[in-house]
C-alpha positions in Angstrom: -1.6 7.2 -23.0 -2.7 5.1 -26.0 -3.8 1.5 -25.6 -4.3 -1.1 -28.4 -7.3 -3.4 -28.4 -5.6 -6.1 -26.4 -4.6 -3.7 -23.6 -8.1 -2.2 -23.6 -9.6 -5.6 -23.2 -7.1 -6.3 -20.4 -8.1 -3.0 -18.6 -11.8 -3.8 -18.9 -11.2 -7.3 -17.6 -9.1 -6.0 -14.7 -11.8 -3.6 -13.7 -14.5 -6.4 -13.8 -12.2 -8.7 -11.8 -11.6 -5.9 -9.3 -15.3 -5.1 -8.9 -16.1 -8.8 -8.3 -13.3 -9.1 -5.8 -14.4 -5.9 -4.0 -18.0 -7.3 -3.8 -16.7 -10.6 -2.4 -14.4 -8.8 0.1 -17.3 -6.7 1.5 -19.4 -9.8 1.8 -16.7 -11.8 3.5 -16.1 -9.1 6.1 -19.8 -8.7 6.8 -20.1 -12.5 7.2 -16.8 -13.3 9.0 -16.2 -10.4 11.4 -18.3 -9.9 14.5 -16.9 -6.8 16.3 -19.3 -7.3 19.2 -18.1 -10.8 20.2 -14.6 -10.5 18.6 -15.2 -13.9 16.9 -15.9 -15.4 13.5 -18.7 -18.0 12.7 -16.6 -21.1 13.6 -16.0 -19.7 17.2 -12.5 -18.6 16.5 -11.2 -15.2 17.3 -11.7 -12.3 14.9 -8.8 -12.4 12.4 -7.7 -15.7 14.0 -4.1 -15.7 12.9 -3.4 -12.3 14.2 -5.0 -13.5 17.5 -1.9 -15.8 17.8 0.4 -12.8 17.4 -1.5 -10.7 19.9 -1.7 -13.6 22.4 2.0 -14.3 22.1 2.7 -10.6 22.6 0.5 -10.6 25.7 2.3 -13.7 27.2 5.7 -12.1 26.4 4.7 -8.8 27.9 3.7 -10.6 31.1 7.2 -12.1 31.4 6.3 -15.5 29.9 7.7 -15.5 26.4 8.3 -19.3 26.3 4.6 -19.7 26.9 3.9 -18.4 23.4 5.3 -21.7 22.0 3.0 -23.7 24.3 -0.2 -24.4 22.4 -2.2 -24.9 25.6 -1.2 -21.6 27.2 -1.7 -19.7 23.9 -5.1 -21.2 23.6 -6.0 -20.3 27.2 -5.3 -16.6 26.4 -7.7 -16.8 23.5 -10.3 -18.6 25.6 -10.1 -15.9 28.3 -10.2 -12.9 25.9 -12.4 -14.2 23.1 -14.4 -17.0 24.7 -13.4 -19.1 21.6 -14.6 -22.7 21.4 -12.2 -23.8 18.7 -8.4 -24.1 19.1 -8.0 -24.7 15.3 -5.2 -22.6 14.0 -3.8 -21.5 17.4 -0.1 -21.7 17.5 3.1 -19.5 17.4 6.0 -20.9 15.4 8.0 -17.7 14.6 11.5 -17.0 15.9 12.0 -14.8 19.0 13.1 -12.0 16.7 9.6 -11.7 15.4 8.2 -11.9 18.9 10.1 -8.7 19.6 8.5 -7.1 16.6 4.9 -7.9 17.7 5.6 -7.3 21.4 4.3 -3.6 21.3 0.9 -4.9 20.0 0.4 -6.6 23.4 0.0 -3.2 25.0 -3.0 -2.4 22.9 -6.6 -3.7 23.1 -7.3 -6.3 20.5 -9.2 -4.3 17.8 -6.8 -1.3 17.8 -3.8 -3.8 17.7 -5.4 -5.6 14.7 -6.2 -2.3 12.8 -2.6 -1.1 13.5 -1.1 -4.3 12.2 -3.2 -4.5 9.0 -2.8 -0.8 8.3 1.0 -0.5 8.8 1.8 -3.7 6.9 -0.5 -2.9 4.0 0.6 0.7 3.6 4.3 -0.5 3.6 3.5 -3.0 0.9 1.4 -0.5 -1.1 4.3 2.0 -1.1 6.7 -0.7 -2.4 4.2 -1.8 -5.1 3.6 1.8 -6.3 7.4 2.0 -6.9 7.7 -1.3 -8.7 4.5 -1.5 -10.8 3.3 1.7 -12.2 0.6 1.0 -14.8 -2.8 2.3 -13.6 -4.7 -0.9 -14.1 -2.4 -2.7 -11.7 -3.5 -0.6 -8.8 -7.0 -2.0 -8.3 -5.7 -5.5 -9.2 -3.2 -5.2 -6.4 -5.6 -3.7 -3.9 -8.1 -6.5 -4.5 -5.6 -9.4 -5.0 -7.3 -12.3 -3.3 -4.2 -13.2 -1.2 -4.1 -9.7 0.2 -7.8 -9.8 1.0 -7.2 -13.1 2.8 -4.4 -11.5 4.8 -6.9 -8.8 5.9 -9.5 -11.3 7.0 -7.2 -13.5 9.1 -4.6 -10.8 10.1 -1.6 -12.5 8.5 1.9 -11.2 7.6 1.9 -11.6 3.8 1.9 -7.8 3.3 4.9 -7.5 5.6 6.8 -10.1 3.6 6.0 -8.4 0.4 7.1 -5.0 1.7 10.5 -6.5 2.9 11.2 -8.5 -0.2 10.0 -5.8 -2.6 11.6 -3.0 -0.7 14.9 -4.8 -0.7 14.8 -5.3 -4.4 13.9 -1.7 -5.0 16.9 -0.5 -3.0 19.4 -3.1 -4.2 20.9 -1.1 -7.0 21.2 2.3 -5.3 21.1 1.6 -1.6 22.7 -1.8 -1.1 23.1 -1.5 2.7 19.5 -0.6 3.2 18.4 -3.4 0.9 20.5 -5.8 2.9 18.8 -4.7 6.1 15.4 -5.4 4.7 16.5 -8.8 3.5 17.9 -9.4 7.0 14.5 -8.6 8.5 13.0 -11.2 6.2 14.5 -13.9 8.3 11.4 -13.7 10.5 10.2 -16.2 7.9 13.3 -18.3 7.3 11.7 -20.7 4.8 10.8 -17.8 2.4 14.1 -15.9 3.0 16.5 -18.8 2.4 17.1 -18.2 -1.3 17.8 -14.5 -0.8 21.3 -15.0 0.6 22.8 -17.2 -2.1 21.2 -15.0 -4.7 23.0 -12.0 -3.3 26.3 -13.9 -3.2 25.9 -15.1 -6.8 25.1 -11.5 -8.0 28.2 -10.4 -6.0 26.1 -7.9 -4.1 28.5 -8.1 -1.1 27.4 -4.9 0.6 23.8 -6.1 0.6 24.8 -9.6 1.6 26.9 -8.4 4.5 24.1 -6.0 5.7 21.6 -8.9 5.5 23.8 -11.2 7.6 24.7 -8.5 10.1 21.0 -7.5 10.5 20.0 -11.1 11.1 22.8 -11.6 13.7 22.0 -8.3 15.4 18.3 -9.3 15.7 19.3 -12.6 17.2 21.7 -10.9 19.8 19.0 -8.4 20.8 16.4 -11.2 21.2 18.8 -13.1 23.4 19.4 -10.0 25.5 15.6 -9.4 25.8 14.3 -12.9 26.2 17.3 -15.1 27.0 18.9 -17.8 24.9 16.6 -20.5 26.3 13.8 -19.1 24.2 15.7 -20.0 21.1 15.9 -23.6 22.3 12.2 -23.6 22.8 11.6 -22.2 19.3 13.8 -24.9 17.7 11.8 -27.5 19.5 8.4 -26.0 18.5 9.3 -25.4 14.8 9.3 -29.1 14.0 5.6 -29.5 14.9 4.0 -27.7 11.9 5.8 -29.8 9.4 4.9 -33.0 11.3 1.3 -31.9 11.0 1.7 -31.5 7.2 3.3 -34.9 6.9 0.5 -36.6 8.7 -2.3 -34.7 6.9 -3.5 -32.9 10.0 -2.7 -29.5 8.3 -5.2 -28.0 5.8 -3.7 -29.2 2.6 -6.2 -27.4 0.5 -4.6 -24.0 1.3 -1.0 -25.2 1.1 0.3 -24.7 -2.5 3.5 -26.7 -2.3 4.7 -29.8 -4.2 5.2 -31.7 -0.9 1.5 -31.2 -0.2 0.5 -32.0 -3.8 2.3 -35.4 -3.6 0.8 -36.2 -0.2 -2.7 -35.2 -1.2 -2.4 -37.3 -4.4 -1.7 -40.4 -2.2 2.1 -40.3 -2.2 4.1 -41.2 0.9 6.2 -38.8 3.0 9.4 -40.1 1.4 8.2 -39.6 -2.1 6.9 -36.1 -1.2 10.3 -35.1 0.2 12.0 -36.6 -2.8 9.9 -34.7 -5.3 10.1 -31.5 -3.2 13.9 -31.9 -3.2 14.1 -32.2 -7.0 12.0 -29.0 -7.3 14.2 -27.2 -4.8 17.3 -28.1 -6.9 15.7 -27.0 -10.1 14.4 -23.8 -8.6 17.8 -23.0 -7.1 19.5 -23.6 -10.5 17.0 -21.2 -12.1 17.6 -18.5 -9.5 21.3 -18.9 -9.7 21.3 -18.6 -13.5 19.4 -15.3 -13.5 21.1 -13.7 -10.5 24.6 -14.4 -12.0 23.7 -12.3 -15.1 24.5 -8.6 -14.5 22.3 -7.7 -17.5 19.1 -9.2 -15.9 16.7 -6.4 -15.1 15.0 -5.9 -11.7 11.8 -7.4 -13.0 13.5 -10.6 -14.0 15.6 -11.0 -10.9 12.7 -10.2 -8.6 10.1 -12.4 -10.4 12.4 -15.4 -10.5 13.5 -14.9 -6.8 10.0 -14.6 -5.4 8.5 -17.3 -7.4 11.5 -19.5 -6.6 11.0 -18.8 -2.9 7.3 -19.9 -3.1 8.3 -23.1 -4.9 11.4 -23.9 -2.8 9.6 -24.4 0.5 7.5 -27.4 1.4 5.6 -25.4 3.9 3.5 -22.4 3.0 -0.1 -21.2 3.0 -2.3 -19.3 0.6 -1.8 -16.1 2.6 1.9 -16.3 1.7 0.9 -15.8 -1.9 0.4 -12.1 -1.2 4.0 -11.7 -2.4 2.9 -13.3 -5.7 1.4 -9.8 -6.6 5.0 -8.6 -7.3 6.0 -11.1 -10.0 2.5 -10.9 -11.5 2.9 -7.1 -11.8 6.4 -7.4 -13.2 5.5 -10.0 -15.8 2.4 -8.0 -16.9 4.5 -4.9 -17.4 7.3 -6.9 -19.1 4.8 -8.4 -21.5 3.4 -4.9 -22.3 6.9 -3.6 -23.1 8.4 -6.5 -24.9 5.4 -8.5 -26.2 3.5 -11.4 -24.8 3.7 -15.1 -25.5 0.6 -17.1 -26.5 -1.5 -17.8 -23.5 0.5 -15.5 -21.3 -2.4 -13.3 -20.2 -4.4 -16.4 -19.3 -1.5 -17.7 -17.1 -1.3 -14.3 -15.4 -5.0 -14.5 -14.7 -4.7 -17.9 -13.2 -1.9 -16.6 -11.0 -4.1 -13.7 -9.8 -6.9 -16.2 -9.1 -4.6 -18.9 -7.6 -5.1 -18.0 -3.9 -8.8 -18.8 -4.2 -8.8 -21.1 -7.3 -6.4 -23.7 -5.7 -8.5 -24.2 -2.5 -11.7 -24.3 -4.5 -10.4 -26.8 -7.0 -9.1 -29.0 -4.1 -12.4 -28.9 -2.4 -14.5 -29.7 -5.5 -12.2 -32.5 -6.6 -12.3 -33.9 -3.1 -16.1 -34.2 -3.4 -15.4 -36.8 -6.2 -12.9 -38.7 -4.0 -9.9 -37.0 -5.7 -7.2 -35.0 -4.2 -5.4 -32.4 -6.3 -3.5 -29.3 -5.2 -3.0 -27.2 -8.4 -1.3 -24.3 -6.6 2.3 -25.5 -7.2 1.5 -26.2 -10.9 0.4 -22.6 -11.5 3.5 -21.3 -9.6 5.8 -23.5 -11.7 4.3 -22.2 -14.9 4.8 -18.7 -13.8 8.4 -19.5 -12.8 9.1 -20.9 -16.2 7.5 -17.8 -17.8 9.7 -15.6 -15.7 12.8 -17.5 -16.7 11.9 -17.2 -20.4 11.3 -13.5 -20.0 14.6 -13.2 -18.2 16.4 -15.0 -21.0 14.9 -12.7 -23.6 15.9 -9.6 -21.6 19.4 -10.8 -21.0 19.9 -11.6 -24.7 18.9 -8.0 -25.6 21.6 -6.7 -23.2 24.4 -9.4 -23.2 
């Protein structure tokens, strides 16, 4: 394999970034995880977001699945098990279909359940990544992508989301029904799956679309059989609470890279935030529709536009959701290597790689000077526009 000077500099830069990230990751684990007390320094459970999954599974296993949606009862489990003094972050807002998925974890002690969760989801995502992005330098950059590290530390589901979305895109051309099943499983996070279904329709991938819908409905029917239909009513009542927290400013805006949050953080009202978010949603939907209607669009273009579009479309997401950003970053890097790069493209990809940590840090520092700026959606928008331009170039080569 022969590399020109630009690629050699990129490889060296990637190695340096990976080394720094690895050093920071080791330091964070040592500072944040106390396996003796199963807590972190602010008196929350070890891997606090996973503690919500495990606590919800424990309640469901004991015959009280509706209690998972009750903040007080969920927090009581965490008090009893971890002795936690802080209820910050405790909450279960996922559909009953996902409660079925985590239910087996409730039979395990906490640390084995956490290790099982992190290992399985990360291995699945790694297998998908290895099929989609093959250049050697991308391997350490993926392993030490800040959003993936963050998922490890808090026990979140970003790797599962990446495995399902990426796996579905891999299988779409040759195994449409299997791809549809994976997309159907993505409905455990409806706000990130919502663009997948119209994209499949626009691309006339009817087998995949049918399989996705059938999988979603089957999961709902099974969950009703297991938990009863009343649990879905409880879920619909509970799911409105997180967005109300975002509207009021009670949610941690510094780790929420959406246009809705950017407008609210800058001092805009709730109505203005919804209006601007709505304009973004329309623009993103138009971009996704344009690419997915083109049969000549390659996998990299379709995938990058869809995933970046999903991240921009929703008003509600956190920095751990940016784990799926690794996929379009890898695709865009490889597309640039094959077809040539635009001025400033590598810098933009670097900003995208750093976005999961750069956006919260920038928010915090600007806040010190009485300012409020969430730069996450700006970076995502620039990457989305880049992916559209790359898609147009690829389509024009194969009209």
